[in-house]
C-alpha positions in Angstrom: 99.7 105.1 -126.2 98.0 103.5 -129.2 95.2 102.3 -127.0 94.6 105.8 -125.6 94.6 107.2 -129.1 92.0 104.7 -130.2 89.8 105.5 -127.2 90.1 109.2 -128.0 89.1 108.6 -131.6 86.2 106.4 -130.5 84.9 109.1 -128.2 85.2 111.7 -131.0 83.3 109.5 -133.4 80.5 108.6 -131.1 78.4 111.8 -131.6 78.9 111.6 -135.4 77.7 108.0 -135.3 74.5 109.0 -133.4 73.9 112.0 -135.7 74.2 109.6 -138.7 71.7 107.2 -137.2 69.2 110.0 -136.5 69.7 111.4 -140.0 69.1 107.9 -141.6 65.7 107.8 -139.8 64.9 111.3 -140.7 65.2 110.5 -144.5 63.4 107.1 -144.1 60.5 107.5 -141.7 57.2 107.6 -143.6 55.9 110.5 -141.5 59.0 112.6 -142.1 58.7 115.3 -144.8 62.3 114.7 -145.7 61.4 111.1 -146.7 59.4 112.6 -149.6 62.4 114.4 -151.1 64.2 113.2 -154.2 67.1 110.8 -153.4 65.7 110.4 -149.8 66.3 106.7 -149.8 69.8 107.0 -151.0 70.5 109.7 -148.3 69.0 107.4 -145.7 71.2 104.5 -146.9 74.3 106.6 -146.8 73.7 107.8 -143.3 72.9 104.3 -142.1 76.1 102.9 -143.5 78.1 105.8 -142.0 76.5 105.0 -138.6 77.4 101.4 -138.8 81.0 102.1 -139.8 81.5 104.6 -137.0 79.6 103.0 -134.1 81.0 101.0 -131.2 80.0 97.3 -131.2 79.2 95.9 -127.7 79.1 92.3 -126.9 75.8 91.0 -128.3 73.5 88.7 -126.2 73.0 85.0 -127.0 69.3 85.8 -127.1 68.3 82.1 -127.1 64.9 81.9 -125.4 63.5 78.7 -126.9 64.5 75.4 -128.4 62.8 72.5 -130.2 63.0 69.2 -128.3 61.3 66.4 -130.2 58.0 68.0 -131.4 57.8 70.5 -128.5 59.1 74.1 -128.2 60.6 74.5 -124.7 61.7 77.6 -122.9 65.5 78.3 -122.4 67.0 80.3 -119.6 70.6 81.4 -119.5 72.2 80.6 -116.1 75.7 81.0 -114.7 76.9 77.6 -113.5 80.4 78.9 -112.3 82.0 82.3 -112.3 85.7 82.9 -112.5 87.6 86.2 -112.9 88.3 85.6 -116.6 85.4 83.4 -117.6 81.8 82.4 -116.8 80.5 78.9 -117.4 77.0 79.4 -118.8 74.3 76.8 -118.8 71.3 77.0 -121.1 68.6 75.5 -118.9 65.5 74.2 -120.7 62.0 74.2 -119.1 58.7 72.7 -120.2 55.4 71.3 -118.8 55.2 68.7 -121.6 55.8 65.3 -119.9 57.2 63.6 -123.0 59.7 66.4 -123.7 60.6 66.6 -120.1 61.4 62.9 -120.0 63.5 63.2 -123.1 65.5 66.1 -121.8 66.3 64.3 -118.6 68.2 61.5 -120.4 69.9 63.7 -123.0 73.7 64.0 -122.7 75.6 66.9 -121.2 77.8 68.9 -123.6 80.5 71.5 -122.7 81.2 73.8 -125.6 84.6 75.5 -125.1 84.5 78.7 -127.1 87.6 80.3 -128.4 89.4 83.1 -126.5 90.7 84.6 -129.7 89.1 88.0 -130.4 85.4 87.4 -130.7 82.9 86.8 -127.9 81.5 83.3 -127.3 78.2 84.5 -128.8 79.9 83.8 -132.1 78.9 80.2 -131.4 75.2 81.1 -131.0 74.2 78.8 -133.9 76.3 76.0 -132.4 74.4 76.3 -129.1 71.0 76.6 -130.7 71.5 73.3 -132.7 72.9 71.4 -129.7 70.0 72.4 -127.5 67.7 70.2 -129.6 69.4 67.1 -128.3 71.6 68.0 -125.4 72.1 69.8 -122.1 74.4 72.6 -123.1 77.1 74.5 -121.2 79.5 77.0 -122.8 82.6 79.0 -121.7 81.9 82.8 -121.8 85.3 84.5 -121.7 85.5 87.9 -120.1 86.9 90.9 -121.9 90.3 91.4 -120.2 89.8 95.2 -120.1 87.0 94.5 -117.7 89.1 92.4 -115.2 90.8 94.5 -112.5 94.5 94.1 -112.0 93.9 92.7 -108.5 92.7 89.5 -110.1 96.2 88.8 -111.3 97.5 87.6 -114.7 95.9 84.9 -116.9 98.2 82.4 -118.6 97.6 79.5 -121.0 98.1 77.3 -117.9 95.2 79.0 -116.3 93.1 78.3 -119.4 93.9 74.6 -119.0 93.0 74.8 -115.3 89.6 76.5 -116.1 88.7 73.8 -118.6 89.5 71.0 -116.0 87.4 72.8 -113.3 84.4 73.1 -115.7 84.7 69.4 -116.7 84.8 68.3 -113.0 81.8 70.5 -112.2 79.6 69.1 -115.0 80.8 65.5 -114.3 82.6 62.7 -116.1 79.7 61.9 -118.4 80.2 65.2 -120.2 81.0 65.5 -123.9 83.4 68.3 -124.7 83.3 70.3 -128.0 86.2 72.7 -128.7 86.1 75.1 -131.6 89.3 76.5 -133.1 91.9 77.9 -130.6 90.7 75.9 -127.5 91.4 72.5 -129.2 95.0 72.7 -127.9 94.3 73.6 -124.2 91.3 71.2 -124.1 93.5 68.4 -125.3 96.1 69.3 -122.7 93.4 69.5 -119.9 92.0 66.0 -120.7 95.5 64.6 -121.2 96.6 65.8 -117.7 93.4 64.4 -116.2 94.0 61.0 -117.8 97.7 61.0 -116.6 96.5 61.6 -113.0 93.9 58.8 -113.2 90.9 61.1 -113.2 87.8 60.3 -115.1 87.9 61.9 -118.5 85.0 63.1 -120.7 83.1 60.5 -122.7 83.9 62.2 -126.0 86.0 65.0 -127.4 85.0 66.8 -130.6 87.7 69.1 -132.0 86.7 71.5 -134.8 89.1 73.5 -136.9 91.9 73.9 -134.4 95.7 74.3 -134.6 96.8 71.0 -133.0 99.7 70.9 -135.3 100.1 74.3 -136.9 103.0 73.0 -139.1 100.6 71.3 -141.4 99.2 73.3 -144.3 100.1 76.6 -142.6 97.7 79.5 -143.3 98.3 83.3 -143.3 97.4 83.3 -139.6 99.9 80.5 -138.9 102.7 82.2 -140.9 102.4 85.4 -139.0 102.7 83.7 -135.7 105.6 81.5 -136.8 107.6 84.1 -138.7 107.7 86.9 -136.2 109.7 86.6 -133.0 108.2 86.4 -129.6 109.7 89.8 -128.8 108.1 91.3 -131.9 104.6 90.4 -130.6 105.4 91.6 -127.2 106.7 95.0 -128.5 104.1 95.6 -131.3 100.7 94.2 -130.3 100.7 94.4 -126.5 99.3 97.6 -124.9 98.0 98.7 -121.5 94.2 99.2 -120.9 93.3 102.9 -120.5 92.1 104.3 -117.2 88.4 104.4 -118.2 88.0 100.6 -117.8 88.0 98.4 -114.7 91.1 96.6 -116.0 93.1 99.9 -116.2 96.8 99.1 -116.5 96.4 95.5 -117.5 98.6 94.4 -120.5 96.4 93.1 -123.3 96.2 92.3 -127.0 93.5 94.8 -127.8 90.4 93.8 -129.6 90.6 96.7 -132.1 93.9 95.4 -133.3 92.5 91.9 -133.7 89.6 93.3 -135.6 92.0 95.1 -138.0 93.7 91.8 -138.6 90.4 90.0 -139.3 89.4 92.6 -141.9 92.9 92.7 -143.5 92.7 89.0 -144.3 89.8 89.6 -146.7 89.4 93.4 -147.3 87.7 93.0 -150.7 85.0 90.8 -149.3 84.2 93.3 -146.6 84.1 96.2 -149.0 81.7 94.3 -151.3 79.6 93.3 -148.3 79.1 96.9 -147.2 78.4 98.1 -150.7 75.8 95.3 -151.1 74.3 96.4 -147.8 74.1 100.0 -149.2 72.3 98.7 -152.3 69.9 96.6 -150.3 68.9 99.7 -148.3 68.2 101.6 -151.4 66.2 98.8 -152.9 64.3 98.2 -149.7 65.5 94.7 -149.3 65.0 94.5 -145.5 65.7 90.8 -145.2 69.2 91.0 -146.8 70.0 94.3 -144.9 69.0 92.7 -141.6 71.2 89.6 -142.3 74.2 92.0 -142.9 73.5 93.8 -139.6 73.3 90.5 -137.6 76.5 89.2 -139.0 78.5 92.4 -138.5 77.0 93.1 -135.0 78.7 89.8 -134.1 81.8 90.1 -136.3 82.7 93.6 -135.2 82.2 92.9 -131.4 85.7 92.0 -130.2 87.3 91.6 -126.8 90.8 92.2 -125.4 92.9 89.1 -124.6 95.2 89.0 -121.6 98.8 89.5 -122.8 100.2 86.6 -120.9 97.7 84.2 -122.4 98.2 85.5 -125.9 102.0 85.4 -125.8 102.0 81.9 -124.2 99.8 80.7 -127.0 102.0 82.2 -129.7 105.1 80.5 -128.2 103.6 77.2 -127.2 101.3 76.5 -130.2 102.9 78.3 -133.1 106.6 78.6 -132.4 107.7 75.7 -130.1 104.9 73.3 -131.3 105.2 72.0 -127.7 102.2 69.7 -127.9 103.2 67.8 -131.0 106.9 67.7 -129.9 105.7 66.3 -126.6 107.6 68.8 -124.4 104.7 70.9 -123.1 104.6 71.2 -119.4 101.6 72.7 -117.6 102.5 73.7 -114.0 105.4 71.1 -114.1 103.3 68.2 -115.5 104.1 66.9 -119.0 101.1 66.9 -121.3 100.8 63.3 -122.6 97.8 62.8 -125.0 98.8 59.1 -125.3 97.5 58.6 -121.8 93.9 59.2 -123.0 92.3 55.8 -123.4 88.5 55.9 -122.6 87.5 59.1 -124.4 86.3 58.9 -128.0 87.7 61.5 -130.4 86.2 63.2 -133.4 88.1 65.8 -135.4 86.4 68.1 -137.9 87.9 70.2 -140.6 86.5 72.5 -143.2 87.5 72.0 -146.8 87.9 75.7 -147.4 89.2 76.7 -143.9 91.7 79.6 -144.3 92.5 79.8 -140.6 93.3 76.2 -139.5 94.8 74.4 -142.5 94.1 70.9 -143.7 95.5 68.3 -141.3 96.1 70.6 -138.4 93.1 69.3 -136.3 93.3 65.7 -137.6 96.8 65.6 -136.1 95.2 65.0 -132.7 94.7 61.3 -133.7 98.4 60.7 -134.0 98.9 62.2 -130.5 96.1 60.3 -128.9 97.5 56.9 -129.7 95.9 55.3 -126.6 92.4 55.8 -128.1 91.3 52.6 -130.0 90.9 53.2 -133.8 87.2 52.4 -133.7 86.7 55.3 -131.3 88.9 57.8 -133.2 87.0 59.4 -136.1 87.6 62.3 -138.6 85.1 64.3 -140.7 85.8 66.6 -143.6 83.1 69.2 -144.2 83.0 69.7 -147.9 82.5 73.3 -149.1 82.8 74.7 -145.5 85.1 77.5 -144.5 86.3 78.1 -140.9 83.0 79.6 -139.7 81.0 77.1 -141.7 82.0 74.2 -139.5 80.2 75.6 -136.5 77.7 78.1 -137.9 75.3 78.5 -140.8 73.7 76.1 -143.2 76.6 73.7 -143.6 76.9 73.4 -139.8 73.2 72.7 -139.4 72.8 70.4 -142.4 76.1 68.6 -142.6 78.3 68.9 -139.5 75.8 68.9 -136.7 74.2 65.6 -137.6 77.7 64.0 -137.5 78.4 65.5 -134.1 75.1 64.5 -132.7 75.5 60.9 -134.0 79.0 60.7 -132.6 77.9 61.8 -129.2 75.0 59.3 -129.3 77.2 56.4 -130.3 79.7 57.0 -127.5 77.3 58.3 -125.0 78.3 55.8 -122.3 81.6 54.5 -121.0 80.6 51.0 -122.3 80.2 52.2 -125.9 83.5 50.8 -127.2 82.3 48.4 -129.9 83.6 49.0 -133.5 81.5 51.4 -135.5 80.7 51.7 -139.2 81.9 54.6 -141.3 78.7 56.3 -142.4 78.5 58.6 -145.4 77.1 62.0 -144.6 75.0 64.2 -146.9 77.0 65.9 -149.5 79.4 63.0 -149.9 81.9 63.6 -147.1 82.8 60.6 -145.2 83.1 60.1 -141.4 85.9 57.7 -141.2 87.8 55.8 -138.5 91.4 57.1 -138.1 94.3 54.7 -137.4 96.4 55.8 -134.5 100.1 55.9 -134.5 100.1 52.9 -132.1 98.0 50.8 -134.4 100.3 51.4 -137.4 
């Protein structure tokens, strides 16, 4: 019933949001007589803020149309490499007539970015993709809003997520480099582990960024909620049926609007301050700062529904049973054994100020992957970076990305197994080899 009430409220607010948008322009347009009135700028700012607080936020586009390869700007086209009911595998295909750039692009490594299915759309990793396109052929998982998937497509469990990742890796090929951000670090590690156990070719490298491999370490507020509430509590309090005005009518989901409420509740003061600053920027005519605010919240406020089965599986497997680190996680009857991975190089990345995945949670992957030689098992701490800073923004571009790019280049072939040095990154953080449990 809560979902239906939310939809009714959204429908009720829609005309008021449009009225506020029109009124903001009425008091701001240079040809409007209302723009000449006293306090016109303040009135326009007030209506604009009201519009943004009341409007519905749709999934934004990636809008990546070009990339810099070497010294040449090349065109980028978004293509669907594989389509599944709950996910599309997107490829950002690059085109150019420049022979030197074309030759460079042909030899650049393939990268699969596994985006999180945890509330926001994959476009949250737009900055990640834009950086990677300079030096790589890039694919990304684009998860579908569960309310748009008809019931006839069946349920979607955590096991299905693992299957999807394996299918994508097989499609791209064994020379792929996999990057997982936040939530997918766990199913990606399971997918590669199962492939290794079966004797299948595994990716050349795995880069895991800010994920809950071992949620027991330095638990955050997000971890504590998942660990301290019972499985039945989540099932009874956050799972609802999709209303009849969507293709997925009747599907059980964890609604996006509930997730968004949780995101905002983690740092309410920060969001209030941000909106007040936006109001002040509009009054002052600071268009640059105002546009930065719009771009951030257009992305941040666009959320999707998660399939209930997948969400509840994740809560139980990752945050309550700790099945991966306790080595008792079975995917379709097969035991997940990270120790069977031997040929894939591993890089884990954590943000110093990450308030979603605590310190040591991602680094724990090294203890599990004891079959990976220590000279191919590396960890990087991003100083001054929060959760989003390790894959987006200035710190990602200036500190984290150069380390990811260098790691992929060093282990870009199956023969790249020689010991490596431990370089020091800009800002003083150290990329260091990690001893595995076996080597201890």
